[in-house]
N, C-alpha and C positions, 0 to 999 in steps of 0.2 A: 593722844590719839591723832593720827594723821589722816588727811583726806587727800586723794590724788589730785582732783581738779585738773587744771591744765598741765601741772607739773613743771611750769616754766620757772626761770630764775629771775627774769626782769632785768632791765638795763638798756643800754643804747650804744650806738657806734659799731664799728667793725667793717666787715667785708661784704655789705649788702649789694654792692654794685659789681661783684666779681663776675667775670665771664668764664664760662666753661664750655667744653667741646659739646657739640650736639650729639644726640643719640646716634647709634649706628643706623645704617639704612634699614629701617623697618617701619611698619605702619600697622594701624589697626585694621586696615583692609575693609572687608565687607562682612555683614552678618553671616553670609553663607560660607565665606572662606577668609577669615582674618589672616593678615600677614602678606608679605611680599617676598618674592624669590630673592635669595641672597647667595653669594658665592662664599663658601668657606675657604679660608686661606690654606695653602699647602703647609706641610711641616716646615719647609724652608722659609716661606713667607711669615709664618708664625714667629720663627726665630728672629727675622729681621724686624718685625713689628715690635717685639720686646726690646730689641737693641735700640730702635728709634725712641721708644718711651724712656729707656734708661739713659739715653743721651741727653735728655732734658733734666735729669736729676743731677744737682751739683755734687761734685766729688766729696764735699764735706758731709753730705747726707748719706753717701754710699758707705761711710764708715760704720753705720748702723748694721750693715749687712756683713760685717767682717768679724765682729767680736761677740762671743757668746757669753751670756750672763752666768756667773758662778752662784752656787747655792749660798743664800744669805744666812743660813743656819737651819736648825731643825725646829719643828714644833715641839710643844710640851710633851712630856712622857705620858704614856697611856697603857692600854691593855695589849696583850699579845694575841696575834692571830697567826695562822699558818698560811704560807703561800705555796703555790704549786711550783716551787723552785727547789733545786737540789744543789748543795755546795759542791763545787768542783775545785779540788786542790791541785796546784802544780807542785809536783814532788821533787823536781830537781832538773829534769831535762830542759835544756835551754834552747835547743835548735831542732828544727825538723827540715828535712830536705824535700823540695818540691821538684818533681819531674813532670815534664810534658808528655803525657801518655795519650795525647789526642790524635795520634796518627792511625787509629784502627780503621781499616777500610776493607770492605768485602772484595775478595778476588773475583773479578767478573769471569763468567764463562764465555762471554762474547763482548764485543765492543758495545758500549752503552753510553748514555748521556751522563750529565753531571750526577754525582752520587748524592743521595739525600743523607742528612745526618742520621746516625744510627740511634735507635731508642736506647734509653739508659739501661734497661734490663739486658739488652743484647750486649752493650759495652761491658757490663759487669761480668757476663758469662765469658766474653772474650778475654778479659783481664784475668779472671779466675783460671782459665785454661792456660794462659801464659805462665801464671804463678806455679801451677802444677807441673807444667812442662819444664820450667827452669828451676824448680824446687826452691822458690824464694823462702826465706825465713819468716817467722811470725813478725807482724808489725806493719807491713805495707797496707795502705788504705787508698781507696779510689772513690772519686766523687760521682762516677757514673757518666762523665762526659769526657774530660780531657786531662784532669789533674790527678797525679799519682803522688802520694806523700809517703816518705819512709823516715823512721826515727834514726836510722843509721845509714851510712853511705855504702850499701852493699851493691848498688847498681853502678855500672861504669858511667863516667861523665860524658864520654863520647856517645854519639847517636848509635842506637842498636836497633836491629830489625828482627822480627819474629813472625812465624806463620803458624796458625793453629786452626783447628776445625771444631765446630760446635754443632749440636743437633739443630736442624731447621725448625723454625717456628711455624710457618705456614706451608711447609712442604716436608715430605718424609725424608728428603735428601739432606745430608750434612752440608754445612756452609763453611767455606774457608775464608780466613781473614789474614791480612798483613798488618802488623803492628809496628809502629815506629815510636821509640822512647828516647828522649834526650833530657839531660839535666837542664832545669830552668832557673832555680834559685834556691838559696838557703833561707828559711823563714826563722826569724828570731822570736821564739816563744816568750823570751823574757820581756819583750815589749808589752805583752798583755799584762804581766805582773806589774810592770812600771805604770801602765795606764790606770789600773784599778787603784793604785796607790797615789794617783794624782801627780805622777812624775813624767808621764809620757806625752804631754802636749794635749791639744784639744781634739785631735782626730783619732778615732778608734783604729787600732792596728788590724784592719780587716783581713790582711793576708794571714796573720797568725790565728785570728779567730776562725777563719775559714778552715785552716789546716786542722785545728783541734776539733771543730764541729764535724768535719768529715771523719775523723778518727772515732768520734763518739757514735756515729751512725753506721759505720762501715759494716760490722758483722751482721747487724739487723738487715741492712739493705742487700747484703749478699745472700741472705737466706732465700732459697728458691720458693719456699712456702709463703714468703712475705710479698705483699704488693706495696711498692714505695712510690709515693707521689709527692713531689716537692719535699716538704719537711715532715710528711706524715707517713705512717706505716700501718698496714692493715693485714689481718689474717682472715681466711675463710673459716672461722671457728664458729660452730653452732651456737655457742654462748654469746657471740658478739655479732650475730646476724639477725636482722629483723625484716620481715616482709613489708614492702611498701605498696604492693598491688601494681597491676599493669605490667607485670613482668620484671619488676625492679625490686631490689632489696637494699637495705642500708647495712653497711659494715661499720662497726665501731673499732677504732684504732687509737693511736696517740700521735702527737706531733711534738717535736722537741727543737729547741734552739739554744745555743750557748750565748750567754749574755754577760758582759762585764758590768758589774754593779758596785754599789758603795761598799758592800760587804766582801767583795772579791768576785771571782768567777762563779756564775750559777748556771745550772741547766734548767731552763723553763720547759716544763712538760705539761701537756693538757690533752684532754680527750679530743679525738677527731672523729668525724662521721662523714661518710661519702656514700653515694648511691652506686650500686653495681647492677648489671644485668643478672637476672637469675639464670642458673643453668636450667634450660628448658627445651623442649622440642621446638624447632624453628617454625614449623607450620602453625603451631599454637601461638607463637610470638607474632607471626605475621597477621593472623586473624585478629588478635588483640590490637595490634598497631593500626589495622585498617578500620577498626570499629565494628567488626563483625561479632555476632554473638557466639559463634563457634566455628570450627573448621568446615563443617558441612555447608555453610553459607557460601563458600567459594564456588559451589556448583552453579550459583545464580550469576556469577561473574561480579567483578568489581567495577565501581564507577571510576572515572579518571582521578577523582580526588582521593578515593580510597587507595588506589594503586600508588598514587604519589606519596601518601602517608606511609604505606608499607615499604616502599622503595627507600624513602628517607630514613626509616627506622632501621633497616637492615644493612644499608650501605656502610662498608668499612668494618663490619662486625666479624670477629673470628668465630668460625663454626668448626665443629668436629664431626667426623663421620665414623661409622662403626660397621658398615656393611662389608668392608674388606680390611678390617683392622682399624685402629684409631689413627686418623690423620686429621691435620688441621689446615684450614683454608681461610682466606680473607675474602669476604663477599664484595664483589665489584658492582653488581647490579641485580635487578629482578626482572624476569621476563613478564610480558603481558599475558601470555598464554600458560595454561596448565601443562603438566607433564604429558598428558594424553594428546595434546594438540601442538606441542612445541616440537617442530620437525627439524632434522639436521641430516646431512649426507654422511652415511656410514661407509667409509672407503673400504673397510674390510668386506662388507657385504655388497658393496657397489649399488646401494640404493638409499632412498630416503626412508627414514623411520622416526618414530616419536621417541622422546626421552623415556617415557614409560615402557615402551616396547624394548628399548635397548637394555634397560636395567632388568627386565624380566628374562631376556635371553642371556645376557652376559653374567648377571649375578644371581639369577633365580629368585629375584625379589619382585613380588607382585605388589604394586603400590596401592594403598587403600584410599588415597585422596588424589586422584589423577587431575583434579581441577585446580589444585594449588600451584601457583607459579613456580618456576625453577629459579634456583640461585645461579648466578653467573660468577664463578670463581676464577675465570680466565680474564680475558680482555675483550673490549668491544669488537676488535678485529678477529681475535682467536678465542671465541667463547668456550668455556668449559662448564657444562650444566650439571647441577646436582639437584635431585629432588629434595624439597625442603623437609619432608617427613623423615628422611634418612639422616638428618643433621640435628645437632643440638648446639645451643649457645655455649661457647667455650667459657670456662670460669675466669674470673678476675678482670672483667671489662667494665670500666666505669660508665655510668649512665649520666650524661651531662645535663640533659634537659628533663625536668620533672613538671608534671601538671600541678594544679593547686592542691589537690587532695594528697598527692605524694609528697609535696613540699611540706604540708602541714603535718603529715605523719612523720617525716624525717625530723622536723623541729621537735616534735613531741618525744621522739626516741632519743635525740641528742640532749634533751633538757633533763639531765639527771640531777637529783638532789646533791648537795655538797658532799655528804658523807659517802654516797655511792660513787661519786666522781673521784673522790680522793682515794678510795679503795681500788678503783679501776686503775688509776695512775700509778699507785704504789706497786700494784701487781705487774703493770706493764714495765716499770723500771727494773724491778728486782727479779721477775720470773720470765718475762718474754724477752726483753732486751738484755737482762742480766748485766747491767752496766757496772754495778759495784764490784763485780768479779771478772769483768772483761779484760783478758790479758792484752788485747790490742790497745785498749785505752791506757793500760798501765805502761805499755811499751812507749807511749808518747808522753810519759811522765805525769799522767793525770790519775786522780782518785776521786770517784763519785760517791758521795755520801748515800747511805741507804734510806735516809729519812728526810722528809721535807724540812725546809727552813722555817723556823719560827721567828717572826719579825714583830717589832714593837709597833703598835697602832694606837690611834686616838679616836675617840668617838665625839664628834662635835655636837654641840647642843643645837637643836632646831630653832629657827628664828620665830619670833612672834609675827603674826600676820594681821594686818588691819583690813577689815571689810568695810562695813558702813561706818558712819560717823561715830557711832557709839559701840561698835563691836570689834573686839580684838581676840584672836585665838592663838594658841600655841599648839601645833601638832604634837601628839604624844611621842615621847622618846622611849617608851617601853610598852609592852602589851601587844596584842595582835594588830592594832591599828597604827603602829608606829610608821611615821612617814606619810600618813594619809589623814584626811579629814572629810567631813560631810558638808555639802553645800546647803543642806536643809536648814531652814530658818535663818539663812545668811543672805544679806543683800550686798551687791557689788560696791566696791569702794567709790567708783565713779561710773554710775550706770549711764548708758547711752539713751538717747531719745529717738524713738521711731515715729516719724510723721506719716510715712507711707511705705507699703511693701507690696510685693507681687507674689503670685503663686502659680507655678507651672508643674505639670506632672507628665512623666514618661511611662507611668505604670499602666496596667490594664484597667481601663475605666469601668469595665463590667464588674471587677472585683473591688476596686478602691473607690469608685464613684458613687457609692450609696450615701444616703443622707446622714445627718449628724446623729440621729438616734441610733445608728449602728456604730458601736464602739470600734469596729475594725475598719471604718471608712477613713478616707483622707481628711474629710472635713472634721471628724471627731478628733483625729490626731492633731490637726492644726489648732483646734480649740484648746486642747491640753498644752500644746506648745506655747500658745499665746499666754496662757495662764502661768506657765513656767517662766516666761520672760518677765511678766509683771511681778511675779513673786521675788525675783532677784533685784527688783528696783528699776528695771528698764521701763522708761516712760512710753506708754503705748499711744497710738493715734487717738485724737479726740473723737473722731468718727468711729463708732463701734463696729464690730463684725469684721468681715474680711472680704476682699474682692473675689470675684468668681475665678475659679481655677481654669487655666488654659491647658487643655489636654493635647498632648502631641499627636499630630496626625501621622500615622505610620507611613503614609505615602509621601510625606515631606522628607527631603533628603537632609536638611540641616536643622539640628536642634536650636541653633541661634534664632531661627524664625519663630519658634515657639516661645523662647525667652523674650524676644522683642514684643510679641503679641501680649505676653503676660505683663510686661512693663506698661504697655498702653492701657491694659485693663485696670492695673493698679492706679495709674495716674487718673483715669476717669473716675474711679471709685473714691479716692481720697482727695482729689483736686490738686494734687502736687506729685512731682516725680518720685517714684519709689527709691528708697535708699538701699534696699536689699531684695533679692529674689529668693524665695524658698522653692527648692526644686526636689520633687519626689522622683527617685530612681527605682526601677524595678529590681535591680540587682547590683552587684559590685563590678559590673563591666567597666574595665579600664578605658576602653575606647569611647564609650558614651560619656563617661565622666570627663575625659579630656576635651571632648567637643563642647560640653557645657561650660567648662572653665575657660576654654579658648574664647568662646563667644562673650561671656560675662566680663572676664578680666581684660580683654583686649578691645573688642569692638564696642560693647555696650557701656563699659566703664561703671558698672554697678556690681558690687560683690554678690556672689551667690552662696547660699547655704544649702547643701545637698543632704538628703536623708534617704535611707534605703527602706523599702517596704517591710522587709523581714525584721530589721532592727527596730523599726517604728511600730511594729505589730499592726501593720495595715494589711487588710485582706484576710485577717484571721479572726475567728469568733471571740477569743478571749485574750485581749492584749496582756503581755507580760513584760515587766521591766521598762515600761514606758516612762515613768517619772524620772528615772536615772538618765535615760536617753535624752529626754527633753532638757534636763539640767545641763548635760554635756553640750547640747546644741546651744543653749543659752549662753554658755561661756564663750563659745566661738563667735556668736552673733555680737555680743558686747564688744569683743576685741576687734572684730571687723569694722564696727561702726565708731571706733575711736574711744570706747570706754575703757575703764580699768577695772579688772576683776578684784585684785587685791594687791597690797603693797607691803613692804617690810615695815613693821611697827618699830619705831625707834631706830630708823636706818642711820641717822647721823651719829647717834650715841654708839651704835654698834660699829660703824665705819666712819670715823670722824672726817676722813678726807673727802667724803661725799658731800660735805657742806659747800664745797666750791664746784663750779660746773665741770662735769665729766661726761664722757660718752662711751658706752659699751658697744662694741661691734662684734659681729660674727661673720664668718665667711666659709663657704664650702664649694666644691666643684663636683658635680655628678657626671659620671661617664656612662656611655651607652652600655646596655646590657647585651649579653650574648657575644656573637662573633662578628658584629658589624665592623667593617674596616673604613667606613666613611661617615657614620653618624656623628654629629658634633657633641662636644661636651658643653655643659651649662654651668656657669658660675653664678653665685649669688652672694651679695654682701648686704648685711642688715646693720642698722645702727639705732641706738636708743634715742628717743626724742624728748624724754622727760627725766626728771631727777630720780624717779622711782624705778627706772628700768622696766617699765610696763608696756610702753608703746614703741614700736620699731618700724622705721621706714626700710624699704628694700629696693635694691637694684639688681636686675637679672641680666646677665650678659651671655651672648653666644660665643663659644670658643671653638678652636679647631679640634679635630678628633683626638681625644684622650690627652689634651693639654691640661696639665694640673696647675701650672703657674697662672695666676689671674693677670691677663695681659693688660687690661685697661684699669688697673686698680687706682691709679692716680686720679683720673677723671671721675671714677666712681666715688672715691672718697671726697672729692670736692663737692659733688652733688649732695652727698649725705651730710657733710659738714654744713653746707648751706641750709639744708632742711632743718638741722638742729638749730642753727642760728635764727632762722625765721620762726621756729616753734617756741623759742625761749627769749623772745623780745630782745634779740640782737646780742645775746651773750654767746661767747665762744667757749667750747670745752677746754679746760686747762689740762686735763688728762684724758688719754685714750687707752682703754683696755680692750685689746683685740684678741678674740678667740678664733683661731684658724683650725677648721676641721679637715679631716681627710688627707693629712700629710704623713707619709711614712718617714722613718728615721733617715733613710737614704736620700730624702728630699729636703732635709732640714737646711742644708747649706744653700741649695738653690732657692728655696722660699725666702730665706733670710736675706740673701743678696739681691733678690729681684722684687720682693713685695714690700718689705719694711721700708726701704728707701723711697718707694713710691708713696707710701703713706705720709712720710715726713715731707716729701716734695709737694704733695697736695696741700698740706698746711702752709708751707712756705709760700707757695704761689698765691693762695688766698690772702695771706698777709700782705704780700707785695701789691696785690690789686687794690688794697686799702691804704697803701703807703705806710705799712707798719711791719714789724717782725712778729711772726706768729709761729711758735714752735712748742706745742703742747708736749708734755712728757708721755712717751709711748711705752706701753707694756704689751708685748706680743707673746701669746701663749698658744702652743699647738695642742689640739684636743685629739686624743687617739682612743678609739674603741676597738680597732682591729689588732688586738694583741691577745696573748694567751695566758696572762697572769690572772689567777683566781685566788681569792682569799676565803678562808673560813675560820670561824672562831675555835680556839682551843677549849674555851669554857662554854659548856652547853647553855649556861644561863645568859650568855651574851649573844644569843642568836635571835633572829626574827622568826616569825611563824613558819617561814619556808626553810628554816635551817641555815640561812645565810647570815653574813655579818650584818650588823645593824646599819641603817641609814646614817650617814655622817662619819663612817669609818674612813680614816685617812692614814696612809702609810707614806712616809718620806725618808725612810732609812732602808738599808740592806739591799733591797731589790730595785733601787732607782739608780740613776747615773752616778758614777763615782764622784764627780765634782760639780756637775751642772745642776740647775734648779728644776726639779721635777717631783711630782707626787702622784700617787694613786688615790682616787676618791670614790668611795662607794656611796653615792648620794641618794639612793633609792632603796625601798624595801623590795625584796625579792617576791616574785609571783610564782614562777615555776623554774625548775632547774637551778643552776648555780649562777649567781649574779656575776656580771662582768664589771669590775670597777673601771672608771674612765681614767686614763693617764693624761695628766697635764704637764707639758714641758715648756718652760719659759725660755724663749730664745733671747729676748731683749726686755730689759726693765730699767727705764731711765729714772724711776722715782727715787730709790727702789723700795719695794714693799718687803715686809718681813714674811717669813713662811706662814705664820699664823694669819696675818692680814689677808694674804691672797687665797689661802685655803678656805678661810671662813667666808670671805666675800663670794667665792665661787660656789661654795655649798649653799649659802643663803639664796643665791640666784636660782638654784634648782627648785625652790619652792614657788617661783613666780611664773611657771609655765602656764599659759592662759587656757590650755585645753583640758586640764584635769585638776582634781583636788588631791594631788599627791606629789611628792618630790620626784623629779625625773632623773634619769641616769646621766644625762649630759646637760651642761649648763645651757639655759634657753637661748642665748645669742647664737651659739653654734647650732642648736636644734632648729631655730627659726631659719637660719641660713640654709640648712639642709632641706627644710620644707619649701622654701622659696626656690631653691635650685630645681627640685622635683616639679614644682608648679611651672617653672620655666620650660621643662620638657613638654608640658602640655601645650606650650605656645608654638611648638614645632608642628607643622601640618604636612600633608602629603604633597611632595613636590611633583610627583608624577605617579599616576595610579598604577603604572606598570612596573614601578621600581619598589624599593624598600619603603618601610613605613614613613620615614621622614626625609630621605635624601636620595639623590641620584647623582651619578658621576658623569661629567661631561668630558669633552676632549681635553687632553693634557692632564688627566688625573684630577681635575678640579671638581668639587662637589657643590651642587646647588641644593639649598634647603629653603623652606618657607618658614619664616620666624615672625611671629606677631609680638610686638612690644607691648608692655603693660600700659594700659590706658592712663593718661595723666591724672585722671580723677582718683586713681588708686595708688599713686606714687608714694604717698606717706601713710598709707593704711596697711593693716595686717590682713590683706586679702588672701594670703597664702596659708592661713591657719584653718 
């Protein structure tokens, strides 16, 4: 039996006197407004910063960024599962011809400014018109932008010009286009065959993959009934459309991508879901968007905020009219006045008249809702007004922004069980796309199998977990509870000690502030919570009871004032400064939560533990589910206060290499949501501080807008290595296992060449500061969840209760890279829908580990996530980095109340943000969980 304790190794010597660069210019600020204004680097400055950092890295260490590790072998044999991949066979065609068809331009009716890029659907219509005009033979394919591929050289090599007309999209008139086509290159398809056989070098032949991928998508994308977005295709089929409410609906479709794999070429196909606007009367859509109960409320007039919401919702939307035949228009704006009061000068009648009067005289249409604003489908200078009630939303328009309820409904709709998902995909491939019988696909020398690939998989045994000194459990590997266990009657491996705590509430005191005798009161909940903490072994204050709750004053602007007052109340009650603040929130408001975390994590330096009234059953007469909720909070509290919930029992026997000092790291970069062009990205790096991989320090960094490469990784790693060194009595890790989240395949080379040498340089510089050579062996693994590979068992007996593959299912053959080291691991039990396995791709491995060693270690880590009693889908180092990066986004505050949420742009395109650094008291704690 193992007990966590401090988790240190013991020893002496090393780089204790090392100097590291100071934190970036940031501060804890004030309780009211933590942080200091900082200027984000421009894109050019970001590039120069990285160049400056890499200039300090010795050339010998840069070699780590140039060589990719090869697969060390496969794991042991196991059971078969199906993957959402289809075999694609190259039947003999060796070359495809690429022509530059990017010269399609609309012929202007008058002189105009620079032409905007044409939409993909328009480009496809233009190219189809050219093909029909010139009677092209079967086999040409087009990517919707500028690349045209043909399996045979039937087009001339010299530049050719064509003119065609197609129906107008937003106007009844036809549109004319000029097209320029010229030969660009001959693509060697055989390069793909060589690559999957391990003969084509390290780089994927992207030009050949792209040509074949376009051929596989061409006929579906050219179908006028199909909506194509990126790699996905959708039809407005009643069987595949579900309402979302609020004027939106979700369409189910599929997405596909061609992938070179260990078994050869495969076509990865998966279900796709996206939101579209419902076809509906525009006046009803406007009322819904403005928050009105029905259209009749327009008669009362709209507030400026309601008009702003409606204008934003309708701008850029295509609408169709029917009062003079079906015509399509794009909405440019919304008038403030209704049709009865929107006046214009009618030159034919030589007088002012309202829009409502005009339509009654001209079209004999008497408007029923004269108070509804008009749509402007012209320009601000030359407006063209349409009554909203005579228009409907045109079909096939995506809805990009959803509210919480719509998002939840969309997730529910897309979360189809494995069997249903598989049937949908098979139907999409064989009936909708008809890929196995597609003559265009065959013209390019390909044949698509009509059945999914079956691949060999293995199911790893779950690890034994050690809780208290005398308790060890092994989560079940069969039955309904596989991959999960219950905390009931278990005590933490290394429980924390609480000497003092504070309590603050932002809930309604009238509902939550009743006495302990009311089970729905905040005080009653806290009594249950303190009991739950004690039952897990956490040592509670000798002084019984709890301090008085500090209730937030609604007239106070800053939540930090309330937290500070609560700390003072707790210190007075216990006679010592509180170690944690319990915070009651009225709802899941993201803004209030961010304000609380910004104050506690940055200015006050005391971790906060939030709970929501609804989940805590506060303010309700009969609490439900409270024991489980209190247990979940107890796990977070213990981790935040430096305790250890559980460890791997027999870790050294299961993983002998862990007997010597090692450090596990995780890194992630979170990017701004929506369409912000200035908001910064936030990077986070975490590192284990004990031999049990249970406690992690974190560093949070501010980055330029959408910068994925971690710019300051060298200095960050030096700080984390020093934290490990101090926590382990001056022992240094001999091995580093680094899990890097959020990196796409296209960024592998960039991350490998920029980040891995920085890690090695951090170690080398720390060694030099102590007059010694320090070069721990580095293993760098990319963690990917944003892929579309799904697995499901062929044997019904091997499913979990949700119908998914069992926890511990690992696949390292057939659907992985042809020669490099990668594997898919389904480490969690499914809850709803089809589980998504995590893909782990090893870029560098200096040890090297066997496939079994790395797969089993990664799987075992998934049982150590401190926030739940179940294995998780992503290994905890990457998961913790993700959480720390999102917590870092809470450290951004309003730079200017008149600008965007977190940033404003100054002269020269420079962006100012306010960023509060993490308080030094929390630097080596898990404040982010």
